[in-house]
N, C-alpha and C positions, 0 to 999 in steps of 0.2 A: 376347643380352640386353643392354639398354642400362641404365646405372646413372647416376643424377643425384647429383652430389656435393653434400652438405648444406652444405659450406663455401663453395664458389664457384658453385654451381648449373650446373656444366659437365656436359653430357650425354656420357658416355663409352660408346662402343659396343663396347669391348673387354672381355672377362671378365677383369678385373684386381683385384689387391688394393688398388691405390693409384689416385687421381685422377692422370690424365695432365696436367692443367692445374696444379693447386696442390700435388699430392703427398700430400694427406691419405689416410689409409687408409679404405676402405670399411668401413662396420660400423654397429651399432646407435648411436644417439645417447646412450643411457645406458651407462655403463661399469662394468665389474666391478672389483674390486680388482686381480685379475690382469692386466686389460686397462690399467688405470691404471699399474701398476708397469712393464709392458711399454713403454708409450709413454714413460714417465719415463726409462727406461734408454735408449731410442732417442734421445731428445732430449739427454740428458746426454752420451752418447758422441759424438754428432754435433757438439755445442758443442766438446767437448774436443779432438776431431780437428781442427776448424777452428782453434781457439785456439792449440793447440800447433804446428800447421803454421805459423801466422802467427808465432809466437814464435821458431821455428827460423830465420826469415830476417829478424828485425827488426834484428838487429845487423850485417847486411850492408848497407853504405850504399847507398841507393837501390833496393835489390832489390824491396822490397814495392811501391813506386811504379811501378816498371817492370812488374812482374807484373800489377799491377792494370789498367794502361792498355794492356797487350798483350793484355787480354781474360781473363786468369786470375783472375776475381773470386769465383767461387763457393766456392772452396776456401780463401779467406782471410777473416779477420774484416773487416767494413766499417771503413774507416779512422776514421770518427768514433766508432764504438762502441769500438774499440780505444783511440783517444786518451782518450776520456772515462773508460773503466774505469781505465786506468793513471794518469790525472791524479788521480782521486779516491783511488786507493791511494797515490799519491805524496804527496798533501796530508795523507792520514790518517797516513802514516809520519812525515812532518815534524811533525805535531801531537804525535804521541807521543814524538818525539825531543827536544823542547824541554824542558829541566830546569826546569819551572815552580817547583818547590819551592826550588831554589837561587836562581833569579833574583828571585823575589818573596818569599823567606822573610822578610826584615826588614819589608817593607811589610805582609804578611799578619799577621805577629806583632804588629806595633804596632797594626794595625786591630783585630784580635781583642782585644788588651789594652784598647784604648779602649772597645770594645763591652762587654766584661765589666764594666768600672768603671762604665760608664753604666748598665747594667742593675742593678748592685748599688745605685747611687745611687737610682734609680727605685724599687727594691724597698724600700729603707730609707725613702724619703719616704712610700710608702704604709703601711708597718708603723708607723712612729713618728709619723704625722701627728697622731694624737689622744692620744698618751702624754705625761704630764707629769711622772711620778716621776723623781727625780734619777739613779738608777742607770741607767735606760734612756736618759735624755738623755746621760749621761756615755759610755755604750757607743756611742750614735749619733755623738756628736762624735769619739770616737777613730777610728771607721771613716772618718768624713768627713775626718778629718786624714790618714789612710793614703791615701785617694783623691786627696787634694790635694798629695801629695808631688810635688816637681819640677813644680808648677804653672806656675811662671814659665818653666821650660825648655820645658814643653808648649805654652805660648802662642807661643813662638818657633819651635817645631817646624813644619816643612812636609813636605809629600809631594814628594820629589824637587824641592825649592825651588819647587815649585807656583806659578810665576810666569809668566804669560802676557804676552809682550812686546807683543802686539797690544792687550790690555785692561788690562795693567799691574795684575794682581790676584795677591794672596798670600792664602792661607787656612791657618790653623792646622789641624794634624791632628785636633785634637778638634772644631772646627767642621765640617770636611768630612765626618767620618764621622757625627757625631751630629745635626747640623742638616738639615733638609729644604732643597731647592733654594730655595723661597720664602723660607725663613728666612735662608738665606745671601745671597740677593738684597736682602733688607731690610737686613740687618746691614752688608753691604758696599756698599749703595746702587747696586744695578744692576737695580731691579725692572722697569724698562720697557725693558731692553736684551735682545733675543732671544738673540743669539749668546753673550753671556757666561753666560747662564742655560742654554743648551743644553751648552756646553762644561763648565760646572760640574756639571751633572747626569750627564754621561758620565764625567767624571774621578771623581765619587763612586762610579759603578758600577765603574770600573776599580780604585779602591782596595779596594773590598770583594770584587770577583771578577775578578782580573786574568786568570786562566786561562780563564775563560768568554769574555772579550772577544777574547783572542788566538786561540781556537779559532773564534770567530765570524768573525773577519777572515780567517782561513786558509780557511775555508769559502767566503767570498765571493771569494777569489782564484781558486778554481777556476772560478766563473762568469766572472770577469774574463778568464781565459785563453781561455775558449771564444769570448768576443766579440772579443778581441784578434786572434786568428789570421785570421778572416775579413778583418779590417781590413788586416792585413799582407799578405794574398793580393792584395788590391786593388792595392797598391803594386808587388808582383811582377808583376802583370799589366801595369802600366805599363812595367816594366823590359823585358818581352818583347812590347811592342806591335807590333813588326814580325814576330813570329813567330806562326805558327798554333797558339798555345797557348791552351787554354780556362782560364778562371778556376779551374774546379774541380781542374785538375791542380796549380796552385800550392797551393791549399788542402790537398789530400790529400798533397802533398809535405811540407807543414808538419805536418800530423797525424802522418805516419810518423816524421819526424825527432823531434818532441817525444815521441812515444810511446817511442821507443827511449831517449831521455834519461830519461824518468820511470822507465822499467823499470831502467835502469843505476843511477839514484839509489836506488831501492828495494833493489836487490842490495847496494849499498855499505852502506846503513844497516844491513841485517841482518846482513852478515858483517864489517863494519869500524866498528861503531858507536863503539868506544872511540877510534879513530884517525881519525875522519871529518873533524875540523879539519885534519889534516895532508893528507888526500887531496883536499880541496876546491880547492886551488890548481891541481891537475892535472885536476880534473873538467871545469871549464868549457872550458879550452882543447881537451880531447879531444872535448867535445860539439860545439864549433865546427868542429874538424877533421872529425868524422864528417858534420856538415851540409854542409861544403865538398865532401867526396868524394861524398856522395849528389847534391849539386847537379850536379857534373861529370859523373856517371854518368847522371843522368836527362836533363838538359838537352843533354848532348853538345856543349858548346862548348869552344873552346880554353881553355887555362889562364888566359891573360891576361883574356879575357872573364869567365870563370868567377870569377876573383879579384876583378875590378872590381865585377861585379854582386853578388857574395856580400857584399863589403865595403859596398856602398851598402845592401843589405838589412840587414846587421848594425847599421849606424848607425841606420836607421829602426826597427829592432827595439828597440834601446835607448831611443830617444825615446818610442815607443809604450809600452814596458814601463813606463817611468818615469812616463809621464802616466797610464796605467791603474792602476798600483799605487798611486800618490798619490790618485787619485779613488776607488779601492776603499776605501783606509784612511779616507778622509774620510767616505764614505757609511757604512761599517761603524761608525765611531766615532760618527757622528750618530744611527744607527738602532738600535744595540744596546740 
């Protein structure tokens, strides 16, 4: 009896439980709870087997790339999927590691203090606007006096000296937090200038929500890395232009190398969070050594050519990384 697979429309002439073309189980289109749980367990364990088999070789330099291009692909996670998952986890861990409260404690405290006083001032204005009796006016004046304490110092106060060398602007903390961008532009006379208004608006957001902006930038860095590696692989293709190496080989080498680096970073953060600052000087040389050994194993060239090409690639990496990180920070700062 022939069976037609509802997933791929392949006609299977064998009496089997699974389609020989796509692997889907033959059965009714509607699922019972039992069939759903059975499929779920099958998928979860299949993914876990592939994932952990991949992780078991991820710290062997060049092993996953060699295995993949030797035809052993089905039993390992796809390099792009592996890279993306570990990149997202790595960025997430870094985001959780940053001590926002300590770094931005003073800025946040001052911003909240200014906002509280400004809200009290507005509330008093609305409450006492029509009141004329002496006691109420005396109470209002005493509160206003308290709000005006250190007014002169506040006028001189700035957020991190808040001076842009390009536009030569300084804003008091009070103005930056309480005034709108249009009001600031009018007060400091840059109404018709696009970039000063843009930067002022973003700095205003940063002062009131520094953690949100940092997390937004970190999230965009993950996309930056996804774009950067294919660009770097193009340069590697040029380095091996006389060899019969495909572009995708260089790209997957980079994916595997970075995936191992991300996983190592995640492990270090989880187990050595309190001493991570002391470990960082050893982390980056170790990652570079890992990449060098993986390069030597996969491309199978002599030590001299391996060292020369890896050094050239490393310089290009730093140039591209600096360019992309600056571009990402600029775009993130402008669009947050």
